[in-house]
BAVO-654063 format. One record per residue (C-alpha): residue number from 1; residue in one letter; x, z, y. Coordinates in steps of 0.001 Angstrom, whole numbers, plus 524288, in hexadecimal, padded with zeros to 5 digits. Example, Ala and Ser with C-alpha at 12.3 -4.5 7.8 and 13.67 -1.06 7.14 Angstrom:
2
resi resn x z y
1 A 8300C 81E78 7EE6C;
2 S 83566 81BE4 7FBDC;
//
This chain:
212
resi resn x z y
1 M 631A1 89A88 A87C0;
2 S 63888 8972F A9476;
3 K 63BC9 8A136 A9ECE;
4 T 631AD 8A355 AA98B;
5 I 6357B 8AA93 AB5EC;
6 L 62BC3 8AF86 AC008;
7 V 6316D 8B13A ACDBB;
8 T 628E2 8B8F8 AD6FA;
9 G 6293B 8BF28 AE47A;
10 G 6232A 8BEF7 AF1EC;
11 A 62200 8B367 AFB12;
12 R 62F46 8AEA3 AFFED;
13 S 6365B 8B868 AF742;
14 G 63FF2 8AE3F AF23D;
15 K 638F0 8AB88 AE566;
16 S 63B8C 89CED AE533;
17 A 64A18 89E0B AE7F6;
18 I 64BE7 8A7E1 ADCFA;
19 A 643AA 89FF0 AD37B;
20 E 64B95 893C6 AD6C1;
21 A 65854 89AEC AD40D;
22 R 652DD 8A01F AC736;
23 A 64EB7 8926F AC2E4;
24 L 65C09 88C82 AC5C8;
25 S 662A0 8979A ABE6B;
26 L 65BD6 8925A AB242;
27 A 65FF9 88412 AB3B7;
28 P 66720 87B66 ABD8B;
29 R 65A82 87430 AC0DF;
30 A 64C76 878C4 AC1CE;
31 I 63EC9 87403 AC500;
32 Y 63726 8797D AD083;
33 I 62874 87957 ACDF6;
34 A 622B7 87AA0 ADB97;
35 T 6148A 87EF3 ADD0C;
36 A 613EF 87F24 AEBFF;
37 E 60CD3 874D1 AF3E1;
38 P 6102C 87228 B023A;
39 G 602C6 8759E B078B;
40 D 607DE 87827 B1556;
41 G 6143B 87736 B1D67;
42 E 618E5 884F1 B1A2D;
43 M 617B8 882CE B0B8E;
44 A 61E16 87571 B0C9C;
45 A 629A6 87BCC B1395;
46 R 62ADF 8863A B0913;
47 I 62AA4 87BF1 AFE5A;
48 K 6353A 87436 B0553;
49 A 63D9B 88074 B06E4;
50 H 63CD5 882D0 AF84A;
51 Q 64016 87490 AF567;
52 D 64BB3 874BD AFEB1;
53 R 65127 880DB AF807;
54 R 65107 87A90 AEAA6;
55 G 65C21 87196 AE6D7;
56 K 65E03 8662B ADD9E;
57 E 65CD6 86F68 AD213;
58 W 64E14 86F5E AD3E9;
59 R 64385 865A4 AD06A;
60 T 6363E 86849 AD6A6;
61 H 6297E 866DA ACF2D;
62 A 61E12 8690C AD888;
63 E 6118E 86E0A AD228;
64 P 607B2 87658 AD9BB;
65 L 5FDA2 877CE ACEC5;
66 D 60166 87369 AC101;
67 L 60C40 87D1D ABE43;
68 T 60B18 87C59 AAF79;
69 G 60C15 86D8E AB06E;
70 A 61841 86EB0 AB8F1;
71 L 61EA1 877C6 AAF04;
72 A 61B52 86E7E AA3E1;
73 A 620B9 862D0 AAB70;
74 T 62DA8 86986 AAE80;
75 D 63065 8714F AA226;
76 G 63D0A 86D8F A9B8B;
77 Q 64365 869A4 AA86C;
78 G 6494F 876BE AAC33;
79 P 644C8 8834D AB2DE;
80 R 6388E 8827F ABB37;
81 L 635DC 88A6F AC786;
82 V 62776 88BA1 ACB35;
83 D 62614 88F1F AD99C;
84 C 61C79 894ED ADAA9;
85 L 61144 89A77 AD2AA;
86 T 60AC0 8A029 ADEB7;
87 L 608F4 892DC AE515;
88 W 604DB 88CFC AD816;
89 L 5FA10 8972E AD6C4;
90 T 5F616 8949C AE4E3;
91 N 5F530 88602 AE235;
92 L 5ECC1 8886A AD635;
93 M 5E367 89169 ADD61;
94 L 5E217 888EA AE986;
95 G 5DFF8 87D10 AE0D7;
96 G 5D4F5 883CB AD967;
97 R 5DC9B 88350 ACCA1;
98 D 5DB06 88CB5 AC13F;
99 W 5E6AC 89583 AC40C;
100 Q 5E3E3 89E54 AB86A;
101 A 5E531 892EA AAEFE;
102 A 5F130 88DF2 AB62C;
103 G 5F7A2 89B52 AB530;
104 R 5F51B 89C44 AA6A1;
105 A 5FA43 88E76 AA4A4;
106 L 606B0 891A8 AAC2F;
107 V 6097B 89DDD AA425;
108 A 60757 89626 A9796;
109 A 61007 88AF9 A9C49;
110 L 61B59 893F4 A9FB3;
111 S 61CD4 89857 A91A4;
112 D 61E5C 88A1F A8D5C;
113 Q 62943 8865B A96C4;
114 A 6368C 88260 A915C;
115 D 63D9D 88452 A9E55;
116 P 63D85 89056 AA741;
117 V 63314 891DE AB1B8;
118 I 634ED 89A18 ABDF6;
119 L 62858 89D7E AC51B;
120 V 627BE 8A230 AD330;
121 T 61C31 8AA1F AD80D;
122 N 618AC 8B2D2 AE392;
123 E 6151C 8C124 AE28F;
124 V 6066C 8C1D1 AE4F2;
125 G 5FCFD 8CD25 AE5EC;
126 A 605DB 8D7B2 AEB65;
127 G 5FF3F 8D7F2 AF8BD;
128 I 5F1A9 8DAC9 AFDE5;
129 V 5E565 8D49B AF846;
130 P 5E407 8C70E AFEA3;
131 D 5D8F2 8C4CC B083E;
132 N 5D3E1 8B7F3 B0292;
133 A 5CE57 8B3CE AF579;
134 L 5D879 8A96B AF247;
135 A 5E3EB 8B2AC AF496;
136 R 5DD71 8BD33 AEC51;
137 E 5DB2A 8B373 AE156;
138 F 5E96B 8AF57 AE24E;
139 S 5EE18 8BD6E AE0C0;
140 V 5E57F 8BF21 AD4CE;
141 A 5EA17 8B20E ACF3D;
142 D 5F86F 8B54B AD0E2;
143 L 5F67F 8C202 AC957;
144 S 5EE25 8BBD6 ABEB8;
145 P 5F2AE 8BBC7 AB06D;
146 D 5EF3C 8AD4A AB04E;
147 F 5F978 8AAA3 ABAAE;
148 K 60412 8B483 AB752;
149 V 610C3 8AEC9 AB24A;
150 N 614E5 8B9D8 AA95A;
151 G 61949 8BCF2 A9BAB;
152 S 62619 8BE36 A9473;
153 S 62B89 8B149 A9975;
154 V 62A78 8B505 AA7DA;
155 V 63541 8BBFA AAF27;
156 R 63164 8C209 ABC1C;
157 A 63C99 8BF05 AC54A;
158 A 63BE5 8CAD4 ACDC9;
159 A 649B6 8CB93 ACBD6;
160 P 65766 8CE65 ACF2B;
161 L 65C85 8C0C4 AD1CB;
162 T 665E0 8B9DE AC8A9;
163 P 67382 8B6C4 ACE1F;
164 E 66F45 8A895 ACFFD;
165 E 6632C 8ACC8 AD79F;
166 Q 66B1A 8B640 ADFE5;
167 K 6749C 8AB41 AE341;
168 A 6695F 8A210 AE6BA;
169 Q 6632F 8AC5F AEF84;
170 T 67033 8AF3B AF647;
171 E 672AB 8A0D1 AF8C8;
172 A 664CF 89EBD AFDBD;
173 R 665EC 8AA71 B06DC;
174 A 672F6 8A5A6 B0C5B;
175 A 66DA0 897F2 B0E9C;
176 W 66164 89D59 B1520;
177 Q 66918 8A653 B1E17;
178 G 6722B 89B3E B21F2;
179 R 666E3 89251 B2582;
180 C 65D86 89C18 B2B8D;
181 R 66702 8A5AB B3206;
182 P 65D35 8B102 B32EA;
183 A 65ED6 8BA25 B3E77;
184 V 6574A 8C618 B433B;
185 V 6524E 8C445 B512C;
186 E 64A4C 8CCC6 B5A54;
187 D 63E5C 8C739 B614B;
188 R 638EA 8CB01 B6E99;
189 D 63126 8D647 B68DF;
190 G 63D3F 8DC1A B62BD;
191 M 6390E 8D815 B5505;
192 R 643F2 8D3D6 B4BF7;
193 R 641F4 8C816 B433E;
194 T 649F3 8BEAC B3B26;
195 Q 64C33 8B12E B40E5;
196 Y 6514D 8A562 B3971;
197 A 6591C 899C6 B3E1B;
198 D 6507C 890F8 B35A9;
199 A 641E5 8936E B371D;
200 N 63F73 88D41 B29C6;
201 C 647B7 896F7 B222D;
202 D 641E3 89985 B14CA;
203 L 643DA 8A7ED B11A2;
204 S 63FD4 8A5E5 B0366;
205 K 64C9D 89ED0 B010A;
206 F 6544D 8AB54 B0125;
207 N 64B01 8B6DF B003A;
208 T 64DEF 8BFC8 AF4CE;
209 A 6427F 8C0A0 AEB75;
210 G 63C93 8CD6B AE7B6;
211 N 63ADE 8C7F9 ADA6B;
212 Q 63BF9 8B2C1 ADB04;
//
């Protein structure tokens, strides 16, 4: 059975950067299975930021729905990074798909993989009860046994970072600081805030994960 790693944390906690470093610590090249769709300008910008961060070591396989098919199509070609399960579940629910069956199929497929799979997901359900039916269903779905990626083959990366990951985070932080040049400024009301030289700075490129 191949190694499966689950990388989890809050939004913009640095999950993707850590998962990318973990994948490339397993092999010099890896496959990025992307589940996001550019539904609006903000999401399109986030997708582009992730693409710009990745180098020639990565080959992208875009698949918003058929995750088991994407794993089958790429197995035997090196480590796979699935980013992320949260958006995949969202796509299934908004598309009216059977997410319970999809979750069971994913868990079954993971045990059959020859190459490692790293899965990224968001922490869900730690806040207040959502105020709409779809959000409540999502919270229940993300905690469902049909969707959980668990078992003896899964390592929860909540981790101290490996030396390679620490180096990647340090380099990303230095590059971000050089480009964005953050500075604390005081506005007219005497409130202090952080201002960046580049308004498009992506904090997720260097944030330390509480876990990804």
